MOPAC internal coordinates of N, CA, C and O (Angstrom, degrees):
PM7 1SCF
backbone

  N    0.0000 0     0.00 0     0.00 0    0    0    0
  C    1.4452 1     0.00 0     0.00 0    1    0    0
  C    1.5320 1   107.59 1     0.00 0    2    1    0
  O    1.2310 1   120.12 1   -52.65 1    3    2    1
  N    1.2904 1   117.37 1   127.35 1    3    2    1
  C    1.4628 1   121.74 1  -175.66 1    5    3    2
  C    1.5237 1   112.01 1   -82.70 1    6    5    3
  O    1.2310 1   121.16 1   -18.50 1    7    6    5
  N    1.3275 1   115.39 1   161.50 1    7    6    5
  C    1.4640 1   120.89 1   176.29 1    9    7    6
  C    1.5179 1   110.86 1   -58.11 1   10    9    7
  O    1.2310 1   120.84 1   138.19 1   11   10    9
  N    1.3243 1   115.99 1   -41.81 1   11   10    9
  C    1.4609 1   119.98 1  -178.31 1   13   11   10
  C    1.5331 1   111.19 1   -62.90 1   14   13   11
  O    1.2310 1   120.69 1   137.27 1   15   14   13
  N    1.3165 1   116.28 1   -42.73 1   15   14   13
  C    1.4543 1   120.17 1   179.66 1   17   15   14
  C    1.5279 1   110.66 1   -65.49 1   18   17   15
  O    1.2310 1   120.42 1   136.36 1   19   18   17
  N    1.3255 1   116.80 1   -43.64 1   19   18   17
  C    1.4623 1   120.40 1   178.50 1   21   19   18
  C    1.5250 1   110.26 1   -61.53 1   22   21   19
  O    1.2310 1   120.39 1   136.95 1   23   22   21
  N    1.3176 1   116.86 1   -43.05 1   23   22   21
  C    1.4637 1   120.03 1   179.11 1   25   23   22
  C    1.5275 1   111.62 1   -63.03 1   26   25   23
  O    1.2310 1   120.08 1   138.02 1   27   26   25
  N    1.3301 1   117.46 1   -41.98 1   27   26   25
  C    1.4630 1   120.49 1   178.15 1   29   27   26
  C    1.5236 1   111.41 1   -63.64 1   30   29   27
  O    1.2310 1   120.62 1   136.90 1   31   30   29
  N    1.3284 1   116.42 1   -43.10 1   31   30   29
  C    1.4606 1   119.95 1   178.58 1   33   31   30
  C    1.5236 1   110.68 1   -65.30 1   34   33   31
  O    1.2310 1   120.37 1   139.98 1   35   34   33
  N    1.3179 1   116.91 1   -40.02 1   35   34   33
  C    1.4595 1   120.23 1   178.19 1   37   35   34
  C    1.5282 1   110.62 1   -63.45 1   38   37   35
  O    1.2310 1   120.41 1   134.70 1   39   38   37
  N    1.3284 1   116.81 1   -45.30 1   39   38   37
  C    1.4658 1   120.44 1   178.50 1   41   39   38
  C    1.5241 1   111.12 1   -59.60 1   42   41   39
  O    1.2310 1   120.40 1   137.41 1   43   42   41
  N    1.3246 1   116.85 1   -42.59 1   43   42   41
  C    1.4610 1   120.79 1   177.77 1   45   43   42
  C    1.5228 1   110.19 1   -63.51 1   46   45   43
  O    1.2310 1   120.31 1   139.67 1   47   46   45
  N    1.3300 1   117.01 1   -40.33 1   47   46   45
  C    1.4641 1   119.85 1   178.80 1   49   47   46
  C    1.5245 1   110.81 1   -62.94 1   50   49   47
  O    1.2310 1   120.35 1   143.46 1   51   50   49
  N    1.3233 1   116.93 1   -36.54 1   51   50   49
  C    1.4636 1   120.46 1   177.99 1   53   51   50
  C    1.5295 1   111.18 1   -67.54 1   54   53   51
  O    1.2310 1   120.34 1   142.77 1   55   54   53
  N    1.3264 1   116.95 1   -37.23 1   55   54   53
  C    1.4718 1   120.52 1   174.91 1   57   55   54
  C    1.5252 1   110.83 1   -61.66 1   58   57   55
  O    1.2310 1   120.93 1   137.00 1   59   58   57
  N    1.3192 1   115.83 1   -43.00 1   59   58   57
  C    1.4608 1   120.95 1  -179.66 1   61   59   58
  C    1.5249 1   110.15 1   -65.67 1   62   61   59
  O    1.2310 1   120.00 1   137.88 1   63   62   61
  N    1.3237 1   117.60 1   -42.12 1   63   62   61
  C    1.4600 1   121.45 1   177.03 1   65   63   62
  C    1.5226 1   110.47 1   -58.98 1   66   65   63
  O    1.2310 1   120.41 1   134.86 1   67   66   65
  N    1.3261 1   116.82 1   -45.14 1   67   66   65
  C    1.4685 1   120.39 1   179.99 1   69   67   66
  C    1.5255 1   111.31 1   -60.84 1   70   69   67
  O    1.2310 1   120.18 1   137.40 1   71   70   69
  N    1.3361 1   117.27 1   -42.60 1   71   70   69
  C    1.4562 1   120.50 1   178.19 1   73   71   70
  C    1.5251 1   110.68 1   -63.85 1   74   73   71
  O    1.2310 1   120.68 1   131.95 1   75   74   73
  N    1.3258 1   116.30 1   -48.05 1   75   74   73
  C    1.4631 1   120.46 1  -179.50 1   77   75   74
  C    1.5255 1   110.65 1   -60.83 1   78   77   75
  O    1.2310 1   120.53 1   137.67 1   79   78   77
  N    1.3079 1   116.59 1   -42.33 1   79   78   77
  C    1.4570 1   121.59 1  -178.80 1   81   79   78
  C    1.5303 1   110.78 1   -62.93 1   82   81   79
  O    1.2310 1   120.05 1   132.49 1   83   82   81
  N    1.3265 1   117.51 1   -47.51 1   83   82   81
  C    1.4609 1   120.83 1  -179.60 1   85   83   82
  C    1.5218 1   112.36 1   -66.13 1   86   85   83
  O    1.2310 1   120.72 1   148.49 1   87   86   85
  N    1.3309 1   116.23 1   -31.51 1   87   86   85
  C    1.4622 1   120.34 1   178.95 1   89   87   86
  C    1.5265 1   112.40 1   -84.35 1   90   89   87
  O    1.2310 1   120.48 1   172.31 1   91   90   89
  N    1.3270 1   116.68 1    -7.69 1   91   90   89
  C    1.4552 1   120.83 1  -179.21 1   93   91   90
  C    1.5205 1   113.23 1    74.48 1   94   93   91
  O    1.2310 1   120.82 1  -152.58 1   95   94   93
  N    1.3257 1   116.04 1    27.42 1   95   94   93
  C    1.4635 1   122.11 1  -179.47 1   97   95   94
  C    1.5244 1   108.55 1  -103.33 1   98   97   95
  O    1.2310 1   120.12 1   -53.69 1   99   98   97
  N    1.3293 1   117.37 1   126.31 1   99   98   97
  C    1.4659 1   120.95 1   178.69 1  101   99   98
  C    1.5237 1   112.00 1   -97.46 1  102  101   99
  O    1.2310 1   120.22 1   159.01 1  103  102  101
  N    1.3470 1   117.18 1   -20.99 1  103  102  101
  C    1.4605 1   120.99 1  -179.60 1  105  103  102
  C    1.5203 1   109.25 1  -136.79 1  106  105  103
  O    1.2310 1   121.55 1   -36.35 1  107  106  105
  N    1.3360 1   114.64 1   143.65 1  107  106  105
  C    1.4558 1   120.31 1   178.45 1  109  107  106
  C    1.5190 1   108.73 1  -151.25 1  110  109  107
  O    1.2310 1   120.82 1   -66.65 1  111  110  109
  N    1.3164 1   116.03 1   113.35 1  111  110  109
  C    1.4675 1   123.41 1   176.24 1  113  111  110
  C    1.5296 1   114.13 1    47.27 1  114  113  111
  O    1.2310 1   121.46 1  -130.96 1  115  114  113
  N    1.3155 1   114.80 1    49.04 1  115  114  113
  C    1.4676 1   120.27 1   177.71 1  117  115  114
  C    1.5186 1   114.13 1    89.93 1  118  117  115
  O    1.2310 1   120.12 1   169.33 1  119  118  117
  N    1.3274 1   117.38 1   -10.67 1  119  118  117
  C    1.4573 1   121.92 1   179.21 1  121  119  118
  C    1.5261 1   109.38 1   -99.24 1  122  121  119
  O    1.2310 1   120.97 1   -31.57 1  123  122  121
  N    1.3108 1   115.76 1   148.43 1  123  122  121
  C    1.4581 1   121.97 1   172.47 1  125  123  122
  C    1.5243 1   106.36 1  -141.39 1  126  125  123
  O    1.2310 1   120.65 1    -2.32 1  127  126  125
  N    1.3095 1   116.36 1   177.68 1  127  126  125
  C    1.4613 1   116.85 1   173.77 1  129  127  126
  C    1.5168 1   109.65 1  -134.12 1  130  129  127
  O    1.2310 1   121.94 1   -26.34 1  131  130  129
  N    1.3166 1   113.89 1   153.66 1  131  130  129
  C    1.4531 1   121.28 1  -175.89 1  133  131  130
  C    1.5248 1   108.76 1  -126.82 1  134  133  131
  O    1.2310 1   121.49 1   -47.58 1  135  134  133
  N    1.3212 1   114.76 1   132.42 1  135  134  133
  C    1.4592 1   121.29 1   173.99 1  137  135  134
  C    1.5233 1   108.33 1   -87.89 1  138  137  135
  O    1.2310 1   120.49 1   -51.30 1  139  138  137
  N    1.3258 1   116.66 1   128.70 1  139  138  137
  C    1.4649 1   120.95 1   176.66 1  141  139  138
  C    1.5230 1   108.80 1  -129.83 1  142  141  139
  O    1.2310 1   120.72 1    -5.79 1  143  142  141
  N    1.2921 1   116.22 1   174.21 1  143  142  141
  C    1.4600 1   121.21 1   179.29 1  145  143  142
  C    1.5222 1   112.06 1   -64.45 1  146  145  143
  O    1.2310 1   120.35 1   154.68 1  147  146  145
  N    1.3403 1   116.93 1   -25.32 1  147  146  145
  C    1.4690 1   119.83 1  -177.71 1  149  147  146
  C    1.5266 1   112.84 1  -101.68 1  150  149  147
  O    1.2310 1   119.85 1  -179.27 1  151  150  149
  N    1.3300 1   117.90 1     0.73 1  151  150  149
  C    1.4594 1   120.36 1   177.34 1  153  151  150
  C    1.5156 1   111.98 1   143.41 1  154  153  151
  O    1.2310 1   121.55 1     4.38 1  155  154  153
  N    1.3141 1   114.64 1  -175.62 1  155  154  153
  C    1.4621 1   122.22 1   178.28 1  157  155  154
  C    1.5161 1   109.08 1  -102.34 1  158  157  155
  O    1.2310 1   120.83 1   -40.39 1  159  158  157
  N    1.3304 1   116.02 1   139.61 1  159  158  157
  C    1.4525 1   120.33 1  -178.59 1  161  159  158
  C    1.5113 1   110.59 1  -132.54 1  162  161  159
  O    1.2310 1   120.93 1   -43.41 1  163  162  161
  N    1.3268 1   115.82 1   136.59 1  163  162  161
  C    1.4508 1   122.15 1   172.97 1  165  163  162
  C    1.5219 1   107.10 1   -75.53 1  166  165  163
  O    1.2310 1   120.72 1   -45.31 1  167  166  165
  N    1.3270 1   116.23 1   134.69 1  167  166  165
  C    1.4613 1   121.87 1  -172.97 1  169  167  166
  C    1.5221 1   109.97 1  -120.35 1  170  169  167
  O    1.2310 1   120.62 1   -43.92 1  171  170  169
  N    1.3136 1   116.42 1   136.08 1  171  170  169
  C    1.4614 1   122.84 1   171.31 1  173  171  170
  C    1.5228 1   106.76 1  -135.76 1  174  173  171
  O    1.2310 1   120.46 1   -54.10 1  175  174  173
  N    1.3212 1   116.72 1   125.90 1  175  174  173
  C    1.4722 1   122.10 1  -178.14 1  177  175  174
  C    1.5294 1   111.53 1    53.58 1  178  177  175
  O    1.2310 1   120.72 1  -137.93 1  179  178  177
  N    1.3326 1   116.24 1    42.07 1  179  178  177
  C    1.4700 1   123.71 1   178.53 1  181  179  178
  C    1.5235 1   113.95 1    63.81 1  182  181  179
  O    1.2310 1   119.70 1  -162.86 1  183  182  181
  N    1.3188 1   118.18 1    17.14 1  183  182  181
  C    1.4645 1   122.30 1   178.33 1  185  183  182
  C    1.5240 1   108.91 1  -117.05 1  186  185  183
  O    1.2310 1   119.90 1   -57.10 1  187  186  185
  N    1.3330 1   117.80 1   122.90 1  187  186  185
  C    1.4620 1   120.61 1  -178.47 1  189  187  186
  C    1.5253 1   112.47 1   -77.83 1  190  189  187
  O    1.2310 1   121.65 1   -31.57 1  191  190  189
  N    1.3056 1   114.45 1   148.43 1  191  190  189
  C    1.4655 1   121.20 1   172.38 1  193  191  190
  C    1.5218 1   105.23 1   -93.12 1  194  193  191
  O    1.2310 1   121.12 1   -68.53 1  195  194  193
  N    1.3124 1   115.46 1   111.47 1  195  194  193
  C    1.4599 1   121.14 1  -172.15 1  197  195  194
  C    1.5246 1   110.66 1  -134.21 1  198  197  195
  O    1.2310 1   121.05 1   -19.53 1  199  198  197
  N    1.3034 1   115.59 1   160.47 1  199  198  197
  C    1.4736 1   120.30 1   177.17 1  201  199  198
  C    1.5234 1   110.96 1  -108.09 1  202  201  199
  O    1.2310 1   119.39 1  -174.22 1  203  202  201
  N    1.3034 1   118.77 1     5.78 1  203  202  201
  C    1.4677 1   120.81 1  -171.59 1  205  203  202
  C    1.5184 1   113.59 1   -59.10 1  206  205  203
  O    1.2310 1   119.64 1   144.87 1  207  206  205
  N    1.3276 1   118.30 1   -35.13 1  207  206  205
  C    1.4659 1   118.89 1   179.21 1  209  207  206
  C    1.5168 1   112.18 1   -64.18 1  210  209  207
  O    1.2310 1   120.14 1   149.05 1  211  210  209
  N    1.3109 1   117.34 1   -30.95 1  211  210  209
  C    1.4645 1   119.42 1  -178.62 1  213  211  210
  C    1.5233 1   111.15 1   -66.09 1  214  213  211
  O    1.2310 1   120.00 1   157.72 1  215  214  213
  N    1.3211 1   117.60 1   -22.28 1  215  214  213
  C    1.4579 1   120.47 1   177.99 1  217  215  214
  C    1.5250 1   111.99 1   -89.32 1  218  217  215
  O    1.2310 1   120.23 1   166.77 1  219  218  217
  N    1.3313 1   117.16 1   -13.23 1  219  218  217
  C    1.4550 1   121.58 1  -173.93 1  221  219  218
  C    1.5222 1   112.68 1   -94.68 1  222  221  219
  O    1.2310 1   120.17 1   139.06 1  223  222  221
  N    1.3174 1   117.28 1   -40.94 1  223  222  221
  C    1.4576 1   121.21 1  -173.82 1  225  223  222
  C    1.5195 1   110.95 1  -107.83 1  226  225  223
  O    1.2310 1   121.00 1   -36.42 1  227  226  225
  N    1.3132 1   115.70 1   143.58 1  227  226  225
  C    1.4585 1   120.42 1  -177.25 1  229  227  226
  C    1.5192 1   112.42 1   -91.74 1  230  229  227
  O    1.2310 1   119.72 1   159.57 1  231  230  229
  N    1.3188 1   118.15 1   -20.43 1  231  230  229
  C    1.4575 1   120.90 1  -179.71 1  233  231  230
  C    1.5142 1   111.43 1   -65.57 1  234  233  231
  O    1.2310 1   120.69 1   -20.69 1  235  234  233
  N    1.3201 1   116.28 1   159.31 1  235  234  233
  C    1.4543 1   120.29 1  -177.33 1  237  235  234
  C    1.5218 1   112.56 1   -79.97 1  238  237  235
  O    1.2310 1   119.77 1   140.86 1  239  238  237
  N    1.3203 1   118.04 1   -39.14 1  239  238  237
  C    1.4625 1   121.01 1  -178.04 1  241  239  238
  C    1.5257 1   109.21 1   -95.00 1  242  241  239
  O    1.2310 1   121.13 1   -74.47 1  243  242  241
  N    1.3403 1   115.43 1   105.53 1  243  242  241
  C    1.4603 1   119.63 1  -176.09 1  245  243  242
  C    1.5183 1   112.74 1   -86.32 1  246  245  243
  O    1.2310 1   119.48 1   172.85 1  247  246  245
  N    1.3169 1   118.61 1    -7.15 1  247  246  245
  C    1.4599 1   121.20 1  -177.26 1  249  247  246
  C    1.5252 1   111.98 1   -55.91 1  250  249  247
  O    1.2310 1   120.32 1   143.71 1  251  250  249
  N    1.3227 1   116.99 1   -36.29 1  251  250  249
  C    1.4613 1   119.50 1  -177.92 1  253  251  250
  C    1.5245 1   112.41 1   -71.75 1  254  253  251
  O    1.2310 1   119.59 1   163.00 1  255  254  253
  N    1.3215 1   118.39 1   -17.00 1  255  254  253
  C    1.4495 1   122.45 1   178.87 1  257  255  254
  C    1.5229 1   112.77 1   -97.58 1  258  257  255
  O    1.2310 1   120.37 1   165.04 1  259  258  257
  N    1.3278 1   116.89 1   -14.96 1  259  258  257
  C    1.4562 1   121.54 1  -175.76 1  261  259  258
  C    1.5253 1   109.96 1   -96.66 1  262  261  259
  O    1.2310 1   120.31 1   -37.44 1  263  262  261
  N    1.3359 1   117.02 1   142.56 1  263  262  261
  C    1.4653 1   118.08 1   172.87 1  265  263  262
  C    1.5298 1   109.67 1   -58.45 1  266  265  263
  O    1.2310 1   120.70 1   -35.46 1  267  266  265
  N    1.3164 1   116.27 1   144.54 1  267  266  265
  C    1.4692 1   120.74 1  -176.99 1  269  267  266
  C    1.5249 1   111.68 1   -55.25 1  270  269  267
  O    1.2310 1   120.28 1   141.72 1  271  270  269
  N    1.3252 1   117.08 1   -38.28 1  271  270  269
  C    1.4666 1   118.93 1  -179.89 1  273  271  270
  C    1.5255 1   111.21 1   -63.30 1  274  273  271
  O    1.2310 1   120.24 1   143.25 1  275  274  273
  N    1.3237 1   117.15 1   -36.75 1  275  274  273
  C    1.4643 1   120.33 1   178.35 1  277  275  274
  C    1.5203 1   110.44 1   -67.02 1  278  277  275
  O    1.2310 1   120.35 1   137.20 1  279  278  277
  N    1.3060 1   116.94 1   -42.80 1  279  278  277
  C    1.4699 1   120.35 1   177.28 1  281  279  278
  C    1.5262 1   109.54 1   -60.75 1  282  281  279
  O    1.2310 1   120.36 1   136.59 1  283  282  281
  N    1.3301 1   116.92 1   -43.41 1  283  282  281
  C    1.4650 1   120.35 1   179.88 1  285  283  282
  C    1.5216 1   111.39 1   -62.64 1  286  285  283
  O    1.2310 1   119.68 1   140.84 1  287  286  285
  N    1.3301 1   118.22 1   -39.16 1  287  286  285
  C    1.4665 1   121.50 1   178.19 1  289  287  286
  C    1.5203 1   109.83 1   -65.86 1  290  289  287
  O    1.2310 1   120.33 1   136.57 1  291  290  289
  N    1.3280 1   116.98 1   -43.43 1  291  290  289
  C    1.4699 1   120.08 1   178.69 1  293  291  290
  C    1.5284 1   110.13 1   -62.32 1  294  293  291
  O    1.2310 1   120.18 1   138.24 1  295  294  293
  N    1.3162 1   117.25 1   -41.76 1  295  294  293
  C    1.4707 1   121.13 1   178.98 1  297  295  294
  C    1.5283 1   110.57 1   -66.09 1  298  297  295
  O    1.2310 1   120.25 1   139.86 1  299  298  297
  N    1.3304 1   117.13 1   -40.14 1  299  298  297
  C    1.4673 1   121.21 1   177.86 1  301  299  298
  C    1.5209 1   110.13 1   -63.73 1  302  301  299
  O    1.2310 1   120.23 1   136.59 1  303  302  301
  N    1.3102 1   117.17 1   -43.41 1  303  302  301
  C    1.4628 1   122.00 1   178.55 1  305  303  302
  C    1.5257 1   110.10 1   -61.19 1  306  305  303
  O    1.2310 1   120.38 1   134.82 1  307  306  305
  N    1.3221 1   116.88 1   -45.18 1  307  306  305
  C    1.4586 1   121.11 1   178.35 1  309  307  306
  C    1.5322 1   110.71 1   -60.83 1  310  309  307
  O    1.2310 1   121.02 1   136.86 1  311  310  309
  N    1.3183 1   115.65 1   -43.14 1  311  310  309
  C    1.4695 1   120.45 1   178.58 1  313  311  310
  C    1.5292 1   110.69 1   -63.54 1  314  313  311
  O    1.2310 1   119.99 1   138.76 1  315  314  313
  N    1.3228 1   117.63 1   -41.24 1  315  314  313
  C    1.4622 1   121.02 1   178.41 1  317  315  314
  C    1.5252 1   111.30 1   -63.57 1  318  317  315
  O    1.2310 1   120.27 1   142.28 1  319  318  317
  N    1.3166 1   117.09 1   -37.72 1  319  318  317
  C    1.4648 1   120.72 1   176.52 1  321  319  318
  C    1.5308 1   109.63 1   -63.08 1  322  321  319
  O    1.2310 1   120.74 1   131.61 1  323  322  321
  N    1.3297 1   116.18 1   -48.39 1  323  322  321
  C    1.4654 1   121.01 1  -179.60 1  325  323  322
  C    1.5238 1   112.11 1   -62.80 1  326  325  323
  O    1.2310 1   120.32 1   148.92 1  327  326  325
  N    1.3409 1   116.99 1   -31.08 1  327  326  325
  C    1.4638 1   121.58 1   179.94 1  329  327  326
  C    1.5255 1   112.57 1   -91.11 1  330  329  327
  O    1.2310 1   120.48 1  -166.41 1  331  330  329
  N    1.3178 1   116.68 1    13.59 1  331  330  329
  C    1.4633 1   123.41 1   175.29 1  333  331  330
  C    1.5210 1   114.32 1    58.30 1  334  333  331
  O    1.2310 1   120.25 1  -145.70 1  335  334  333
  N    1.3324 1   117.13 1    34.30 1  335  334  333
  C    1.4646 1   120.99 1   177.96 1  337  335  334
  C    1.5236 1   110.93 1   -61.54 1  338  337  335
  O    1.2310 1   120.45 1   149.39 1  339  338  337
  N    1.3197 1   116.75 1   -30.61 1  339  338  337
  C    1.4600 1   120.75 1  -176.20 1  341  339  338
  C    1.5284 1   112.87 1   -95.46 1  342  341  339
  O    1.2310 1   119.95 1  -175.91 1  343  342  341
  N    1.3042 1   117.70 1     4.09 1  343  342  341
  C    1.4608 1   121.70 1  -177.55 1  345  343  342
  C    1.5224 1   111.59 1   -60.49 1  346  345  343
  O    1.2310 1   119.90 1   135.65 1  347  346  345
  N    1.3134 1   117.79 1   -44.35 1  347  346  345
  C    1.4675 1   121.39 1   179.58 1  349  347  346
  C    1.5276 1   110.65 1   -61.24 1  350  349  347
  O    1.2310 1   120.34 1   137.11 1  351  350  349
  N    1.3231 1   116.95 1   -42.89 1  351  350  349
  C    1.4633 1   121.54 1   177.54 1  353  351  350
  C    1.5307 1   110.38 1   -61.96 1  354  353  351
  O    1.2310 1   120.62 1   135.11 1  355  354  353
  N    1.3285 1   116.42 1   -44.89 1  355  354  353
  C    1.4618 1   120.57 1  -179.77 1  357  355  354
  C    1.5273 1   111.45 1   -64.33 1  358  357  355
  O    1.2310 1   120.30 1   140.46 1  359  358  357
  N    1.3291 1   117.02 1   -39.54 1  359  358  357
  C    1.4663 1   120.80 1   177.73 1  361  359  358
  C    1.5244 1   110.79 1   -65.38 1  362  361  359
  O    1.2310 1   120.58 1   135.17 1  363  362  361
  N    1.3235 1   116.49 1   -44.83 1  363  362  361
  C    1.4518 1   121.29 1   179.00 1  365  363  362
  C    1.5224 1   110.69 1   -61.95 1  366  365  363
  O    1.2310 1   120.60 1   138.62 1  367  366  365
  N    1.3242 1   116.45 1   -41.38 1  367  366  365
  C    1.4589 1   121.24 1   178.63 1  369  367  366
  C    1.5270 1   110.83 1   -64.35 1  370  369  367
  O    1.2310 1   120.54 1   139.37 1  371  370  369
  N    1.3200 1   116.58 1   -40.63 1  371  370  369
  C    1.4571 1   120.92 1   178.72 1  373  371  370
  C    1.5314 1   110.83 1   -60.63 1  374  373  371
  O    1.2310 1   120.43 1   136.50 1  375  374  373
  N    1.3129 1   116.78 1   -43.50 1  375  374  373
  C    1.4710 1   120.69 1   176.71 1  377  375  374
  C    1.5254 1   111.33 1   -65.68 1  378  377  375
  O    1.2310 1   120.38 1   141.03 1  379  378  377
  N    1.3087 1   116.88 1   -38.97 1  379  378  377
  C    1.4568 1   122.06 1   178.91 1  381  379  378
  C    1.5340 1   110.35 1   -61.28 1  382  381  379
  O    1.2310 1   120.34 1   135.27 1  383  382  381
  N    1.3144 1   116.96 1   -44.73 1  383  382  381
  C    1.4703 1   121.94 1  -179.18 1  385  383  382
  C    1.5193 1   110.29 1   -64.69 1  386  385  383
  O    1.2310 1   120.12 1   140.07 1  387  386  385
  N    1.3206 1   117.38 1   -39.93 1  387  386  385
  C    1.4703 1   120.53 1  -179.63 1  389  387  386
  C    1.5179 1   111.76 1   -63.94 1  390  389  387
  O    1.2310 1   120.14 1   147.25 1  391  390  389
  N    1.3344 1   117.34 1   -32.75 1  391  390  389
  C    1.4563 1   121.82 1  -178.98 1  393  391  390
  C    1.5214 1   112.31 1   -77.23 1  394  393  391
  O    1.2310 1   120.56 1   157.76 1  395  394  393
  N    1.3337 1   116.54 1   -22.24 1  395  394  393
  C    1.4829 1   119.98 1  -178.41 1  397  395  394
  C    1.4668 1   112.31 1   -80.81 1  398  397  395
  O    1.2310 1   120.10 1   180.00 1  399  398  397

């Protein structure tokens, strides 16, 4: 998994957190988010979606530095994005913003 891909997934996770937070939703289709001292992270199976490894390693393929479970969560998140799992949330958020 490349730094660019991890950064894109992290940015998308932050967008989802912002939508969930504004809508007052703590869980959505198996995902939740956690507030920490260093920021908010989208969580799936108790594993955060984070970009921190991209700042630590200089190599392009970070998969070899990441625990396999973390790579699997990132891949699952990417697959969920591609399969429009968050489309309903995004639509609901869009309607919410229009009403405000």
